[in-house]
N, C-alpha and C positions, 0 to 999 in steps of 0.2 A: 380156245373155242370161246363163243360169247356166253354170259351168264344167263339163265333164264328165271323170271319171277312170274307168280301169277297175282292176278289183282281182277277184283269183280267192280263192275261199274252198272249204274242203272241211267237210262233215259231221263234225259231233262225237260219238265213239260214247257217251264217258261223260259225262253231265250232271253238275249240280250243282258245290259246290266242290271235291270231290276231281277230277271231270273237268276243270276249270278249273285246277286246280294242275299237272294231267299236262300240259296243252296249253303253259302257260307253261314248264315244265321243258323242253320241245321246242323253246323258241325261238318258239311262237306264240301268238296272242292269241285267248282266247274272245270269242266272239260269238254272237249270235241275229238271227234275220232273222223278220218278221212283219208285218201289215197286208192289208187286203182279204180279210178272212175266211179266209186262210190259218192253219193252225196254228202256233205258233211253233216255230221250228227252230233248234236249237244246231249253230252253227258255228266254226271255228277259222281265223285268217289268219295268215300269216307276217308274224312282228312287223317284220321288217326293210321288207318290200314295202310294209306299212301304214304306217308312218312317211314313206317315199318318198311315197306317193300323197297324204299330208297336208300333204305341205311345198310352204308359199308359197300356201296355198288358203282358204278361208273353210269349214269342215267343214260348218257349217251349213246353208249354201245351194249345196253343191255337190251334183251328182249323181252318184252313184257305181254305176257300171254292173258289178254284182257278179255273176259267173260261179260257178254251185253245180253240179257235176255236168254239165257241158256246158251248162246253161241260163243265159243272161243275164236279169237283172231289173234295171229301174231302181228305184234307193233313194235315200233320204236317211238321212245319220247324225242321230237323235235323239240320241244319249248317247255319250260319251267317259267312260269312266272312267280315272282316272290314279292310279299310287301316291302316297299321300300326302306320300313322302318323296323321290321320285325322278321323273323326268319320263316314265318308262314308261307306257305304255298297258297296262291292265290288263282292260278289256272294252270292247266297242262293242255298240250297238245299232243295226240297219239296218230302216228302213221302207220297204217295197215301194209305189210309186207307179204309177199308170197315166197315160198321156198326157193321155187325155180328161178325167181329174178333178182339179179344183182341190186344193191342200194349203195346209196353215196351217204358217207357218214364221218365224223369226225371222232378220232380216238386219242386217247391221252398218251404222252409219252412218258414214261418214268425213267430216270437216270439211276444207274447202277454201277456201284464202286466209289472207291474214294481215289481221286485223282492224284497223281505224281506229283502235280506242281501245287497241290495244295499240303500233300504230307509232307515234302520235301524243301519247299521254297516259300511255305506259308503262302500260297496264293488263295484267289476266291473263285470259287466254281459258280457261271452264271449261266442259268437257264434261259435262252432267249424265246425259244418255241416250245409251247408247252401240249400243243396238241397238232396231228397232222389229219388230212381229210384222205379217205381211200373209197375205194370201189370194191365190193365184195359180196359172196352169196350170204344170205343169212346164217347159214349154217357155219360159216368160216370167220364169222366177226369175232377178232380179238377184245377182249376187256381192257386190254392197255398194250402199247408197245415199250419195250425196254431197249436201253441203249446204254453199253459197257463204257464208262467214262474213266475206267482207272489208267489208262496208258497217257491220258492227259499231262502235258508239261505247260508252262506258263507260255502263254501265246498260242496254245494249239485249241483248234476248234473241231467240231463235229457238225455235219451237215445231214439233211433229209436225205440225200442219196447214201448215206452210211447205214440208213435204217433196212431191216430184213423183215418183211411181213409176208409169212405164208400165206399163198393162194388170194392174193389182193393186189389191186394196183394203187400205187400210191400218187395222188392228184394234186397233192402240194409241191411247190417249186423245189426242185432238187437241191439248188445251190443255197436255200435258206438256213440259215444257221441255228442249229438246237442247243448247242452248248459250248462254252469256251472258259477257258481259265486263264484270269486276269492278276496283274500283280497285285500284291495287298494294298488295300487303301489306306496310307498313313495319314494320320488326322494333322491337318494343316494349322497351325496356330500363329496369327499374325503378330511378329514382332512390333512393341510399340516404336515410333519414329523418334529420331532426336528431337524433334520440334514438340511433338507429344510428350517426351521426359523432361525438356527444360521450361514448357510454357505452364506457369500457375494453373491452378484450377479458377475457374469463374468466380466463385465466392470470394476468393482472396485478392482477385482484381477489383472487385466492387467495394471490399472493406478498405484497400489503399487509397481509392480515390475519395471515399468518405473521409479518411483520415487527413487527406490533402485538404478537404473542403473545410474540415475542421481547424486545419492549421491557418488556412487563409481567413478564416473567422475570427480565430484568436488575435492574428497579426491586425486585421484591420479595427479589432476592440480597442488595441493597444494604440494606434496610433489616430484614434478619433472618435471610436465607439462603431456602432453598426452601419451598415451601408446607407448612406442617404440621411444620416441623422446628424446635425452638427453637434460639434464638440461643446460640452458645458462650460460656460466661461466661470472662472475662478472668481474673479473681482470685478467692479466697475472700474470703467476706464475712459479716455476718449474714444468714440465710435465703439463703445460697448467692450471694449477688449480691456484685460486685464492688464495694469501699468506695471511696468518694469521695477524691479528694487531699487534701482537707482533713483527714479522719479519720485516714488514714496518717500525716500529719505529726504529728498530736496524739499518736498512741500511740508514735511514733518517739521523741518528746520526753520527757526524765526530767529531774528536778530537779538542779541541779548541787550538789556540796558537803553531800548528807546521804543519809540513807533516805529511802524512801517512807513516808509516815505513813498 
């Protein structure tokens, strides 16, 4: 059976975004109520009272007895809007229901038990579908639907058709998978390739190139100095070239005992 929660609301005088901001500034949550041909009415609810009422329940499948101006109506919450950065509720839609009219709503699916494939084969239980849509009288609304997964082995699945909901009609597609047990997910670590193992790191390549450049520079210095600079002559000779040792010796020798002829 559905849970029932009581809540009070008051008419909201200013509608639109401006009126909603004023309600939030006063610590209240803007809301609306509609359904069964009644015109949409703007309301506001105490924020703290609303948070307390929604604690520990399934909002979509809980009947809210909403009291406005002394009159109480049974409602369902159709939508809850929350702040994008904070958990604060910023707007609520209430839908009025009648005891004799069926309603369409979504109820959560709760898995029960520890699957055989998880216990004995280290499999992983994966819940694919978390809620189903039903059509039911308000008095028969379940707060949730339970599904026993104890017998599931690896590769087994349960579907919507395996659900049993008393006094309700399932509207969700029967072949839709609800839960399955899959093989254990081993972490794959990529092994380094042979090229990656033998190839030196980039800094080492740069160092080797620089050593080669330095070697070429040293060789150039030994063979005649820096690139583009002429070698410094060691002495004066014909054409500015240094004379060979033999030529120097010949010029230095003079005949003994007479004048040069």
